[in-house]
N, C-alpha and C positions, 0 to 999 in steps of 0.2 A: 653607745655602740648599737647598731641596728641588729635586732634579732633576726637570725636567718629565716625563721618562720614567717616574718613579715616581708621578706623579699619576694617581689613578683617580677617575672620576666615577660616582656611583651615583644612580639614581632609584628610590625605593620609591613605587609608586603603586597606587591602589585598583583592584580587579578589576571595573570597570564602565565605561560609556561616558565618564563624566567623568574617571576615572583614565586611560583610554586617550587622551582628548583632551590631557591634560597631557603624556603621552609624545610624542604627535605634535608638539606645540609645541616641546618640548625638542630633539627630533630635527631640527626645522626651523630653529630659531634658535640653539641652543647650539653653540658652536664646536668642542667636543670630543666624542669618542665616549663614550657612556654605557652603563653596565650597567643595563638596565631590569629591575626586580624587581617582579612583580605580587603584591599582597598583599590579604588581607582581615583582619578583626579577630581571627581565630583564630591567625594566624601572623606578624603584623607585628612583634610583640615579639621572637619567636624569631629572625627573619631579621635584624633590626637588631642584636640582641645578638651574633649570630654574626659580623657584620661588625666590631663593636667589638672582640671577643675575638681575631679572626684578623688584625687589622691588624699589620703588621710595622714595626719601627723604620725610619725613613727614608722610609716611604710617605706620600704626601699623599692624604687622602681628602676629596673634596667630596661631601657627601651631601644629596640633595634628597628631601623627603617630600611627596607631593601627594595631596590629596583623601582623606586618611586620617590618623588621629592615633594614635600608640602610647599605651600606658597611662601613667598618671602615674609609675609606678615606672620604666618604660623611658625616659620623658622626662628623669627625673633622671639616669639613666646617660648619656643623650645630651648633657645639659648639661655633665656632667663631662668627657666626651670633647671637646666643643666648646671647652672652655677650653684644650685643648692646641693647639699651633701648627700641627699637621699634620692636624687633623680639623675640618672646617668643615661646619656643619649649617644648612640652610634648610628650613623647613616651611611649607606653604600649605594651610590647611583652612578650611572654611566651615560645618561641622556644629555646630549650636547647642549640643549636649550636650558639645562639646569646647572651649567658650569659655575654660576655665581655662588653655589652652596659651599664651594671649597673654602670660602672665607671663614667657615666655622671649624674649630679645632676637632670637633666630633664627627666631621664629614670626611668620607673617603670617596674620591671621584676619579674615574678613568673611562674615557670613551672607547678604549681599545679592547675592552672585554665586556662581558655581560654582568648583570647584577650577581648572578650565581657565581661567576668567576671571581668577582671581588670578595664575596662572602667566603668562598673556598680558600682564598689566600689568607684571609683573616683567621679562619677557624683551624686551618691545618699548618700554620706556621711552625716550622721545626718538627713536623709530624710526617712520618712516611705513611702514605695512603695506598690503598689497593688500586689496581689498574681499572677495575670496574667503576670505581668512583671517579677517577680521572676521565674515563670515557663518558660518563654521565654528564659531568661538567662541560666537557668539550662539545658534546652533542647539543646541550642547551645553548651554549655560546654560539655554535655554528648556526643554529636556527635563529636565535634572537638578533644577532648583529649581521645576519644575512651573509655568512661566509659560504658562498655557493660552491666554491672549489674545495672546501674542506672535506676530508674523508669521513668526518663525523656528521656531515650535513644530512644524510639519509636517516641516520639514527635520530637526529634532532627533529626531522619532519615526522617521524613515527611517534616520538614522545609528545609532540604538539597535538597530533591527531588523537592520541589516547587521552591527553589532558582535556581536550574539548569534549570528547565523548563521555567520559566517566565523571567529569567535573573536577574542579580544583581540590576540593577537600578530600575526595576519594583518591585522587592522584597523589596527593601529599602522603596520605596514609599508606597507600599501596607501595610507593617507592621508598618510604621510610623503612618499611618492613623488608623489602627486597628491591634493591636499586637496579637489579637486572630483570625486573618483571617484564619489561618489553621483549626480552630475549626468550623468556620461558612461557608463562601462562597466557600472554596476550598476543602471541604470534598470529593466530587466526583472526583475531579482532583487527590487527593492523592491516591485514590483507583486505578485509571487508571495508575498512575506513578508507584505504587507498583507492579502491574502486569507486566508492561513493564520492570521494573528493574529485577524482578525474571526471566523473559524470557531471557533477555540479559545475565545475570550472568550464568544461566544454559547452555546457548549456548556456551559461552566462555569456561566454565569448561568442557563441553562435547566434544568440538572439539579440545581443546588444552592440557588439563592437562596431560592425559596419553601419548600423543605424544611428549610433550616437553622434551628436553634432561635435565638430571640432571647434574648440574655443581658444582664444589667446588671452594671456594675462597682460598686465601693464608693461611687461618687458618683452612682449611679442612671443612668449613661449607657448607652444601649442600643447593643449591637454584635452582630455575627454572626461566626462562624468559617467560612471557606471554604477548601477544599483545592484547591491548584493548583500546578503546577510551572513555569509560564511566564506571561509577560505580566501579572505581578502588579499593576503600576501601572495598567494599562489596566482590569483586572478591578475593582480597588478603586474607581477613578474611575467606572466604569460603574455599579457597585452603588450608590454614594452619590448618583448622579443618576437612578437607576431609581425608578419609582413604588413598588416593593416595598421600597425601601431608604430611603424618605423620613424615617422616624423614627429611623434609625440615626445615632449620633454618630461612629462609626468602624467599620472592618471589619478583622478579623484574617485574613491570608492565610497559610495554613500550607503549607509545601513539605515533604512527608514524605520527599523524597529527600535534601535538603540539611540537614534538621533546623533549618529557619529559620522565623521568624514575621515577616512584613512587615505593617506597620500603615499604614492610610491614613485620613485624616480630612478634614473640610471646612476651608476657610480660616477660617471663623468658629466652628469647633468645638473639639474636644478637642486639646490638645497631646500628640500621641502620642510625641513625642520624649522627654518626661518619663517616660512609661510604659516605653518601651524602656530607658531609663537604669536603671530599677529591676531590669532583667534583664541588666545589664552590656552593653546594646546602646547604640544611639544613632541620631541622624539629625536630621530637621527637625520643624517644628511639624506639618505635614500628612503627612509620610512618614518612617517610621522602621522599625527592625527589630532583632531580636535572635536569638540562637541558643539552642536548647534541645534536648537529646538525649532524645527520647521514643521513638525507634525501638527501643531496647533493651527498654523496657517492653512495647511492642507485640509484639515477637518472643517475649518470655518468655510473655506471655499466650496467644499462638497455640500455642507449643510445649507449654505446660501443658495446654491443652485437648485437643490431639492426643494427648498422652501418656496422658490419662485416657479417651480415646474407645474404646469397644468397638463396632466396626462389623461384627463377624462374627456 
């Protein structure tokens, strides 16, 4: 029998509001202390493989994976580990492009809610919870799966702004202590962030939307490429609802700092999740993304031009 002192609880969760929401719920409802490990799709496999390889005999590892799914190869290794007596895995995901994970008995998958929503159902089964916790989960869900008509949408927008400003770790710590922190201590901060967001979005739209070239993909769907480093969902949504974006089927938002491409489409438009999947990315029907390293090429082109420049 495994000694309770050798049992370790691990939470691998996505680096966004939804992933942070999962961590807040585990900290709130889970009876044991957890090691929270923040991940994205570039390092989730490496971090999980490290845990599998470093596990010592006699240790009990309970592993939770939320709002993110490792690769098919890594999931095979997780499944092998899960078959041992001292390694238990539970995964909760909702991204359409990862639907194949449902083949595993340890995976819970549902595209109709957020990762936070799935974790909430798991942790609070047969438990009556407070309304403020229900509101938190509903707000995260309304933001993450883009429920624009939800009464919780504004609260979700505020939570996302706070999460970006104070960082994931502090967000998890703050809302674990007080899940109503956005209603109390952070009111002034929310107003400031809302103003800053509007200014940034308007600046990007004003300087790029009209000047950006209209492209067509292989199915003759029209799209534009916009460069931005922040508020990508808001920018994408604003463009698709702008008079100058009426003919666009989707928009590609390129972040040159993180080497990522975020895609946004209309609810009755193109399934950008399928497009992202072609680039080893993923996401939802209307919101997806992938990573592409184009900075090296840009750096090389600039260096080559400067190397050949004769300015004397």
